[in-house]
N, C-alpha and C positions, 0 to 999 in steps of 0.2 A: 933856657935849655935848648940845646941843638939836637934835633931828632937823629941826625947821623951818628952822634956819639952813642946814644942809647941803642940804636940799631946795630952798630958795630959790636958793642958789648954783648948784646943778645945773640948775634951770629957766631960769637966765639963758642957758644954751647954746642956740643957735638950733635945734638938732636934738633938743632934749629937750622933750617935751610935758608930762610930769609925772614926779615922782620921789618915792620914799619911802625914808627912811633908818631902819635898825634896827640894834641892837647884837646881835652874835653872839659866842658864846664863842670865846676864843683861849687857847691853852696858855700863852703867855708873858705877854701883857699883860692877860689876864683877859677883855677884850672889845674888839672892833674894829667899825668901821662897815661895814655892807653896804648898798649902794644899789640899789634896784630902779628901773628907768627905762623909761618908755614913750617911744619915739623916733619921729620922723617921717621918718627917713632911715636905711635899712638899712646905710649905709656908716659910721655912727657906731660907734666901737669903745669897749670898756671903757677902754682906755688913754687915749683922747681925753677921756672924761668925767673920769677921774682927773686928767689934766693940767689940765683946766679948773678942777676943784675945788682943785687944789694952788695955782693962781695966785690964788685968792681966800680960802683958808682956812689956818689954822695947821696944822702937820703932823699933830697927833694927831686932827684933825677930818676929814682927807681919807679918803674911803672906800678900804678895802683891797680890796673886792670890788664888782663891778658886774654886775648881772643884768638882762637886757632881757626885758620882758614885753609882751604885747599890750595889757593893761589891768591896773589895780590894783584889788584888792577894796575896796569902799566900803560905807558905811552908806547908808540911805535918804536921808539928807540930804547925802551926798557926802563924808563924812569918810573918809580912808583907814584901812583896818583893818590897822594894823601888826602886830598879834598874829597874824593869818593869814599874813602874809608871813614872820614869824619862824619859824613852825612849818613 
């Protein structure tokens, strides 16, 4: 699973400013997708983000967890620091 693909689909939602996808450990499947989202509307729910992703991605690529953040950690050139999100 390529994080960029999931992030691009999430960003297509009108209320998503930016998103970052990371893999997190899971007891059964080994790893699942966790999506960090900066939203522009507080009424956006994790369920709405997951439903949006489900309509554009195959099942195993759909995020299982969605966490809202005020901003995402980035390098000086603007690249999202996924390692910091994973930790």
